[in-house]
C-alpha positions in Angstrom: 0.8 -18.8 -0.1 1.0 -15.4 -1.7 -1.5 -13.0 -0.2 -2.9 -11.8 -3.5 -4.7 -15.1 -4.1 -7.8 -15.3 -1.9 -9.9 -18.5 -1.5 -12.8 -19.5 0.8 -12.7 -21.9 3.7 -15.1 -24.2 1.8 -12.6 -24.3 -1.1 -9.6 -24.9 1.2 -11.4 -27.9 2.8 -10.8 -30.0 -0.3 -8.0 -28.3 -2.1 -6.0 -25.2 -2.4 -5.7 -23.0 -5.5 -2.2 -21.7 -6.1 -1.3 -19.5 -9.1 2.2 -20.3 -10.2 4.2 -17.2 -11.1 7.7 -18.3 -10.8 9.1 -17.5 -14.3 9.0 -14.4 -16.5 7.3 -16.6 -19.1 4.4 -17.3 -16.8 4.2 -13.6 -15.8 3.9 -12.7 -19.5 1.0 -15.1 -19.9 -0.7 -13.5 -17.0 -0.3 -10.0 -18.4 -1.6 -11.0 -21.9 -4.3 -13.2 -20.6 -3.3 -16.3 -22.6 -4.5 -19.7 -21.6 -2.0 -22.2 -20.4 -2.1 -25.9 -19.3 -3.9 -26.6 -16.0 -2.3 -29.4 -14.0 -4.5 -31.2 -11.5 -2.9 -33.3 -8.8 -5.5 -35.0 -6.6 -5.0 -36.1 -3.1 -7.7 -37.1 -0.6 -7.5 -34.4 2.0 -4.4 -32.4 1.3 -3.8 -28.8 0.2 -2.0 -27.7 -2.9 -3.8 -30.3 -5.1 -4.9 -28.0 -7.9 -2.5 -25.7 -9.6 -3.8 -23.0 -12.0 -1.5 -21.0 -14.1 -4.2 -19.0 -15.9 -5.9 -15.8 -14.9 -8.7 -16.2 -17.5 -9.5 -19.7 -16.2 -9.9 -18.3 -12.7 -12.1 -15.5 -13.9 -14.3 -17.9 -15.8 -14.6 -20.8 -13.4 -13.5 -19.2 -10.1 -17.2 -19.0 -9.0 -17.3 -22.8 -8.9 -14.6 -22.6 -6.2 -15.8 -19.4 -4.6 -12.4 -17.9 -5.6 -11.7 -14.2 -6.2 -8.5 -13.4 -8.1 -6.7 -10.2 -6.9 -3.3 -8.8 -7.2 -1.7 -7.2 -4.2 -0.4 -3.8 -5.2 3.0 -2.8 -3.9 4.4 0.8 -4.4 8.2 1.2 -4.1 9.2 4.8 -3.7 12.7 6.0 -4.4 14.4 9.3 -4.6 16.4 8.3 -7.7 15.6 6.3 -10.8 16.1 2.6 -10.2 16.2 1.1 -13.7 18.5 0.4 -15.3 20.6 0.1 -12.1 24.0 2.0 -12.4 25.2 1.7 -8.8 25.3 -0.8 -6.0 22.4 0.9 -4.2 20.3 0.9 -7.3 21.1 -2.7 -7.9 19.9 -3.6 -4.4 16.6 -1.7 -5.0 16.2 -3.3 -8.5 16.8 -6.8 -7.3 14.5 -6.4 -4.3 11.6 -5.2 -6.6 12.2 -8.1 -9.0 12.1 -10.6 -6.2 8.9 -9.1 -4.7 7.3 -9.4 -8.2 8.3 -13.0 -8.4 6.8 -13.6 -4.9 3.4 -12.4 -6.2 3.2 -8.6 -6.0 2.4 -6.1 -8.7 5.3 -3.7 -8.2 4.9 -0.1 -9.2 8.1 2.0 -8.6 7.9 5.8 -8.2 11.2 7.6 -8.7 11.3 11.3 -7.7 14.2 12.1 -10.0 15.7 11.0 -13.3 19.3 11.0 -14.5 21.5 13.8 -15.7 21.4 13.0 -19.4 17.6 12.9 -19.3 17.5 16.4 -17.8 20.0 17.7 -20.4 17.8 16.2 -23.1 14.7 17.8 -21.5 13.0 14.5 -21.2 9.4 14.6 -19.8 8.2 12.4 -17.0 7.8 8.8 -18.3 6.8 5.3 -17.3 8.8 2.3 -18.3 7.7 -1.4 -18.2 10.8 -3.0 -16.7 9.6 -6.6 -16.9 6.4 -8.5 -16.2 5.1 -7.4 -12.7 7.5 -4.3 -12.5 6.8 -0.9 -13.8 8.6 2.4 -13.0 7.3 6.0 -13.2 10.1 8.6 -13.3 9.3 12.1 -12.2 11.3 14.5 -14.4 10.3 17.7 -12.5 13.2 20.0 -13.2 13.1 21.5 -9.7 13.6 18.1 -8.1 16.5 17.4 -10.6 18.1 20.8 -9.9 18.0 20.4 -6.1 19.3 16.8 -6.3 22.2 18.0 -8.4 22.9 20.9 -6.1 23.1 18.7 -3.0 25.2 16.2 -4.8 27.7 18.8 -5.9 27.9 20.3 -2.4 28.5 16.7 -1.1 25.4 16.9 1.2 23.0 14.1 2.2 19.7 14.1 0.3 17.9 15.9 3.1 16.1 17.9 0.4 13.9 14.9 -0.2 12.6 15.0 3.4 12.0 18.8 3.3 10.1 18.8 0.0 7.9 15.8 0.9 6.8 17.6 4.0 5.1 20.2 1.9 4.7 18.7 -1.6 3.7 15.2 -2.8 3.4 14.8 -6.5 -0.1 14.0 -7.7 0.9 10.7 -9.4 2.6 9.5 -6.2 -0.5 10.4 -4.1 -2.7 8.3 -6.4 -0.3 5.3 -6.2 -0.2 5.5 -2.5 -4.0 5.7 -2.1 -4.4 2.5 -4.2 -1.6 0.4 -2.6 -1.7 -2.4 -0.1 2.0 -2.3 0.7 4.4 0.6 0.4 8.2 0.3 0.6 10.3 3.4 1.0 13.8 3.2 -0.3 16.1 5.2 2.1 14.9 6.9 5.3 14.9 10.4 3.7 11.5 9.6 2.3 9.9 9.1 5.7 7.4 12.1 5.6 5.4 9.9 3.2 4.7 7.4 6.1 2.2 9.9 7.5 0.2 9.9 4.3 0.1 6.0 3.9 -2.7 3.9 5.2 -1.3 0.6 3.8 1.4 -1.5 5.5 4.7 0.4 5.5 8.2 -1.0 4.9 11.5 0.7 5.0 14.4 -0.5 2.8 17.8 0.6 4.2 21.1 0.5 2.4 23.5 1.8 5.1 23.6 3.3 8.5 23.5 6.6 6.7 24.7 8.8 9.5 28.0 6.9 9.6 28.8 8.1 6.1 29.2 11.8 7.1 32.3 13.1 8.9 30.7 16.3 10.0 29.2 15.8 13.4 26.4 18.3 12.7 25.4 16.6 9.4 25.7 13.1 10.9 23.4 14.0 13.8 20.8 15.5 11.5 20.9 12.4 9.3 20.6 10.2 12.4 17.4 12.0 13.5 15.9 11.4 10.1 16.8 7.7 10.3 15.4 7.2 13.7 12.2 8.9 12.7 11.9 6.6 9.7 12.5 3.5 11.8 9.9 4.5 14.4 7.2 4.9 11.7 7.8 1.8 9.6 5.9 -1.4 10.2 8.8 -3.5 8.9 12.5 -2.5 8.4 14.9 -4.3 6.0 18.6 -4.0 6.8 21.3 -5.3 4.5 23.7 -6.5 7.1 23.8 -7.6 10.7 26.2 -4.8 11.5 23.8 -2.1 10.4 21.0 -3.7 12.5 23.3 -3.8 15.5 24.1 -0.1 15.1 20.4 0.9 15.3 19.5 -1.6 18.0 22.0 0.2 20.2 20.2 3.4 19.5 16.6 2.2 19.5 16.1 -1.4 20.8 12.4 -1.3 20.3 12.7 -1.9 16.5 14.1 -5.4 17.0 10.7 -7.1 16.5 10.1 -5.5 13.2 13.6 -5.8 11.7 14.8 -8.3 9.2 18.1 -8.8 7.3 17.8 -8.8 3.5 21.2 -8.8 2.0 22.2 -7.2 -1.3 21.2 -10.4 -3.2 21.2 -10.7 -7.0 19.6 -12.7 -9.8 22.1 -15.5 -10.1 21.0 -16.5 -13.6 22.3 -13.2 -14.9 25.9 -14.0 -14.0 26.0 -17.4 -15.8 27.8 -16.6 -19.1 29.2 -18.3 -22.2 32.9 -19.1 -21.9 33.2 -17.6 -25.4 32.4 -14.2 -24.0 35.4 -14.4 -21.7 37.8 -15.2 -24.6 36.3 -12.4 -26.7 36.6 -9.7 -24.1 40.1 -10.7 -23.1 41.2 -10.6 -26.8 39.9 -7.0 -27.0 42.2 -6.1 -24.1 45.2 -8.1 -25.4 45.0 -9.8 -22.0 44.7 -13.5 -23.0 47.6 -14.5 -20.7 47.2 -11.9 -17.9 45.7 -12.3 -14.5 42.9 -9.8 -14.4 41.8 -8.2 -11.0 38.5 -6.4 -11.4 37.3 -3.6 -9.2 33.8 -2.2 -9.8 32.2 0.8 -8.2 29.9 3.8 -8.5 30.6 7.4 -7.6 29.8 6.6 -3.9 32.5 8.3 -1.8 34.1 5.2 -0.2 34.5 3.8 -3.8 36.1 7.0 -5.0 38.6 6.9 -2.0 39.4 3.3 -2.8 40.0 4.1 -6.5 42.3 7.0 -5.5 44.4 4.5 -3.5 44.3 1.9 -6.3 45.5 4.5 -8.9 48.4 5.4 -6.6 49.2 1.8 -6.0 49.3 0.9 -9.7 51.5 3.9 -10.4 54.0 3.0 -7.7 54.1 -0.7 -8.5 54.0 -0.5 -12.3 57.0 -2.7 -12.9 56.1 -5.3 -10.3 52.6 -5.7 -11.8 54.0 -6.1 -15.2 56.5 -8.7 -14.1 53.6 -10.6 -12.4 51.6 -10.3 -15.7 48.8 -8.7 -13.8 46.1 -6.3 -15.1 44.1 -4.2 -12.6 40.8 -3.4 -14.3 38.3 -0.7 -13.0 34.8 -0.4 -14.3 31.9 1.9 -13.3 31.2 5.5 -12.5 33.7 5.5 -9.7 36.0 7.4 -12.2 35.2 9.6 -15.1 38.8 9.5 -16.1 39.8 6.7 -18.5 43.2 5.1 -18.3 44.7 2.7 -20.9 47.9 1.0 -19.7 49.2 -2.6 -19.9 48.9 -3.1 -16.2 46.0 -0.7 -15.3 42.8 0.0 -17.3 40.0 2.3 -16.2 36.9 2.0 -18.3 34.6 4.5 -16.7 30.9 4.0 -17.0 29.8 0.9 -18.9 26.3 -0.2 -19.9 26.8 -3.8 -18.7 29.3 -5.2 -16.2 28.6 -8.8 -17.0 31.2 -9.2 -19.8 33.9 -7.8 -17.4 32.9 -10.3 -14.7 33.2 -13.1 -17.2 36.6 -11.9 -18.4 38.2 -11.4 -15.0 40.1 -13.8 -12.8 39.7 -12.2 -9.3 37.3 -9.8 -7.6 39.2 -7.0 -5.9 37.8 -4.8 -3.1 40.1 -2.2 -1.6 37.3 -0.3 0.2 38.1 0.7 3.8 35.2 2.9 4.8 31.5 3.2 4.4 28.5 1.3 5.8 26.2 -1.5 4.8 27.4 -4.4 2.7 29.4 -4.0 -0.6 27.2 -5.2 -3.5 30.4 -5.8 -5.5 31.3 -8.6 -3.2 28.0 -10.3 -3.8 28.4 -9.8 -7.6 32.0 -11.3 -7.5 30.6 -14.4 -5.8 27.7 -14.7 -8.1 30.1 -14.5 -11.1 32.4 -17.1 -9.6 35.4 -14.9 -9.0 37.8 -15.6 -6.1 37.8 -12.8 -3.6 40.7 -10.5 -2.7 39.5 -7.9 -0.2 40.3 -5.8 2.7 38.8 -7.1 6.0 36.5 -4.1 6.0 35.2 -5.0 2.6 34.1 -8.4 3.9 31.6 -6.9 6.5 28.2 -8.5 6.5 29.5 -11.7 4.9 30.6 -15.1 6.2 34.2 -15.2 4.9 37.3 -16.8 6.3 40.9 -15.7 5.2 42.6 -18.5 3.2 39.4 -20.5 2.9 36.9 -18.4 1.1 38.7 -15.0 0.6 42.2 -13.6 0.7 42.2 -10.5 2.9 44.9 -7.8 2.9 45.8 -4.5 4.5 46.5 -1.8 1.9 50.2 -1.7 2.6 50.4 -5.4 1.7 48.3 -5.5 -1.4 51.2 -6.3 -3.7 52.1 -9.3 -1.5 48.5 -10.4 -1.6 48.4 -10.2 -5.4 51.7 -12.2 -5.6 50.2 -14.9 -3.4 46.9 -15.3 -5.2 48.4 -15.3 -8.7 50.5 -18.4 -7.7 47.3 -20.4 -6.8 46.4 -23.4 -8.9 43.2 -23.4 -10.8 41.8 -26.1 -8.4 42.6 -23.9 -5.4 41.0 -20.9 -6.9 37.9 -22.9 -7.7 37.7 -24.2 -4.1 38.0 -20.6 -2.7 35.1 -19.6 -5.0 33.0 -22.6 -4.0 33.6 -22.1 -0.3 32.6 -18.4 -0.5 29.5 -19.2 -2.4 28.4 -22.0 -0.1 28.9 -19.9 3.0 26.9 -17.0 1.7 24.3 -18.6 -0.7 21.4 -17.1 1.2 22.9 -13.7 1.0 23.8 -13.9 -2.7 20.4 -14.9 -4.0 17.8 -12.1 -3.4 14.9 -14.6 -3.5 16.5 -16.7 -0.8 17.5 -13.7 1.2 13.8 -12.6 1.3 12.5 -16.0 2.0 15.0 -16.6 4.9 13.7 -13.7 6.8 10.3 -15.4 7.3 8.5 -12.3 6.0 4.8 -12.9 5.5 4.5 -12.0 1.8 
């Protein structure tokens, strides 16, 4: 039972009151205080007999049940703007916030920085209503934006966030933290905020961050930040078993407060009209081609994988044309746009869904990094057969030949030849196997519920 609905022992003796908030439509009704149908199911001495979907009803008649209606306030703090998500990390954060809202929290996101184009347009700090139950405040302080850009250009970890928050916490954030009942920090670099929080404290991790840095000095500094954040959190969410294992080896005492919440998505978003596939493929003149999709942000492991893919397509141009294959790259992994019969690079796109719908295979040539690749979750959600390096499958339950075709980079052309020869039935079976083996990882709601977290 969601914690934001409180009822008395006397009330619970005969029935339990449960406010149903499982759909966006119901959430909208809550926000606008519109009456909806009240369904009463009577059993002699059993809970969950009366279901109310109406906040005004509870306010008017709650005294009869000794019921107080309260919303549990959750503050989600991020160093970067979350909505609309433009990278795998932002997608994890966005889907986590959406799932928590569906589970009964009023989610307020505070983002320390905005995006490049907003700073160029001199946008002021703003608040956006993302969807019922989720709002985001974006701090457009130019100092924060400049320091973030500087660290990004110098290819340094966002340690500036840790340093600034030790001496300066924005006023709006202070107010949100003081009113919250649960605070989730997105990334360990925000950990100085933990000392200012009286509410329950969660840490949402995306990677073992120190593993991403080749410099021993930088990696050791980042590791200290991560260990400090882990020690102060009441609950830690890891995206894969591998990341949890890494930190258990460093600090075993966090085991009791750690949970695995994979990079799940909203499955309904990936169910598309077959007409969309036809339309997009016609735009590419690719009606009869086998399309291999690679998506990625400007995250360094993605850029390295894209550089390999670009070389591969140049060296194997004729072979790919003979196989009638199109390798498609979408996302901020490349600012360069390429338009060839066998290789297309689209750059940043507003919505990836049409490209998932139009593709035949999900391709993942990544060989470095940490955490779990969100692209693999999205490929499975979109029903694409997986073609991936073994490293790209980390954190997932996948078997070569049954639910994925794995390859080493030197054998990618051979892997493409093999999968393009598969029958439609065989490809569908691969897709089904992959989904069934990872369903609780693909769906963010199920991923949260499987942890047994007391929400």
